[in-house]
N, C-alpha and C positions, 0 to 999 in steps of 0.2 A: 444520350450523347448530344442531342440538340441543345440542351441546357448548357452543357460544358462549352460547346462551340459559341453559343450566344455570350456566355460569360467571358470567354476569350476575346471576342470582338469588342465587348464593352470595355474590358480592361485596356485594350489597345486604343480605343477611342478616348478614354479618359486620360491616358498617357499623352496622346497627341494634343488633346485639349489643354492639358496642364502646360506643356511645352509652348504651345502657341500663345496662351495667355501670358506666360512669363516673358516671352520675346516681345509681344506687343506692349506690355507694360514697360519694359526696359527701353524700348524705342521711344515711347511717349516721354519717359523721364529724360532721355538723351536730347530729344527735340526741345523740351522745355528748357533744359540747360543751355542749349545752343541759342535759343531765342532770347533767354535772359542775358547771355553774354553779348549778343548783338545789340540788344536794347541798351545795356549798360555802356557799351562802346559808343553808341550814338550819343548818349547823354554826356559822356566824357568829352567827346569831340565838340559838342555844342558848348560845353563849359569852357573848354580851351579857346574856342572861337570868340566867345563873349569876353574872356579875359584879354585876349589879343586885341579885340576891338576897343576895349576899355583903355588899353595902353596907347593905342594909336590916337585916341581922342583926349588924352590927358592934355592939360593946358601946356602950351609951348613955352610959357614963361617960367616954368619951374627951373630952379637952379640945377646944376649937374648932380649934386649930392641928393637932392630930393627926387630927381628923375631916376637916379640909380636905385635909391631905396624903393621906389615904386616898382621898378623892374624886378628887383630881388624879391619883394613881397609877392609879386605875381608868379615868379618862378617857384617860390616855396609853396604857394597855394596850388600850383599845377602839379608839383611833386606830390603833395598830400592827396590830391584827387587821383593821381596815378596809383599811389599806394593803396588807397581805398578800393579802387577798381580791381587791382591785382588781388587784393585780399578777398574781395567778394567772389572773384572767379575761383580762387583756390577753395574757399569755403563751399561754394555751390558744387564744384566738381567733386570735392571730397564727400559731400552729402549724397550726391547721385551715385558715386562709387560705392559708398557704404550700403545704400539702398539696393543697388544692383547685386552686391555680394550677398546681402540678406535674402533677396529674391532667388539668387542662385542656390543658396543653401536650402531654402524651402523647396525649390524645384528638385534638387538632388534628393531630398527626403521623399518627395512625392514619387520620383522615379523609382526609388528603392521600394517604396510601398507597392507601387504598381507592378514592379518586377516580381515581388513576392506573390501578388495576386495572380499574375500570369503563370508563375511556377505552379501554384496550387491548381489552377484551371488545367494546365497541361498534364499534371499528375492525374487529375480526375478524368480527363479525356483519355489518357493512356490506359488508366485502370478500366474505364468503361469499354474501351476498345478491346482490351485484353479479355475482359469478362465475356463480351460478345463472341470473341474468337474462341474462347474456351468452351462456351456453350455449343458452338457449332462443331467443334472438333471432338467433343467428348464421344469417342467411339471406343469399342473394345480393343482396338489395335494400339499397341504400345508405341508404334511409330508415330502416330498422330499425337499422343501424349508427350512424347519426347520433343516433337516439333513445337508444341505449345510452350513447353518449358524453355526451349531455346528462344522463342519469340519474346517470352516474358523477360528473360535475363537480358536480352539485347535492348528491349524497351527500357528496362530499369537502368541499364548502363547509359543509354541515350539520355534519359532524364537526369541522371547524375551529372553527365557531361554538360547538359544544358544549364543545370543549376550552378555548376562550377563557373561556367562562362558568364552567366548572369551576375554572380557574386563578384567576379573579377571586374566586370564592367561597372557595377555600382561602386566598388572600391576605387576604381580609377576616377570616376566622376567625383567622388568625395574628396579624393586627393587633389584633384584639379581645383575644386572650390576652395579648399584650405590653402592651397598655394596662392590662389587669387586673393584671398583674405590677407595673407602675409604680405603680398606685394602691395596691396592697398594700404595696409597699415604702415608699411615702409615708406610709401609715397606720401602718406599723410604726415609722417614725421618730418 
């Protein structure tokens, strides 16, 4: 029975570790995205400031048409920089979102596997408990035998209920991940 309890503890620890590692990795990706956006924003602002400075230092002697052309060229260049900036943010965010979805899928799979391990351990633990109880109760009295059968059936029903609840939880997690994928794909389009 100690082995089963140890296995149950290990399965729970592995599940918690998988969840923690997934959350930390996602947080690192999100921080890297935010840092990238901030750095790109700063570069864009510097570029706009340089272009504006260049316009203010243009020779005053330019004719109206030449000055207008310079201003238009500067505005077009600024618009191009803005578009590149926006595109880089969308691409980076889409990549982070895809990676987070993949990590979510991997985590969901790990959780399903760990859930199955825990079910197996619970079954072993319940069986060992039942066996110990049966050894203790094996007496010539039918009353004790009947009580053991009742305990066994209650334990089995409890295990079936636990398995059912665990399966439902795993299915709900998978549905949530798939729904997140669909939303990410829709957002990417």
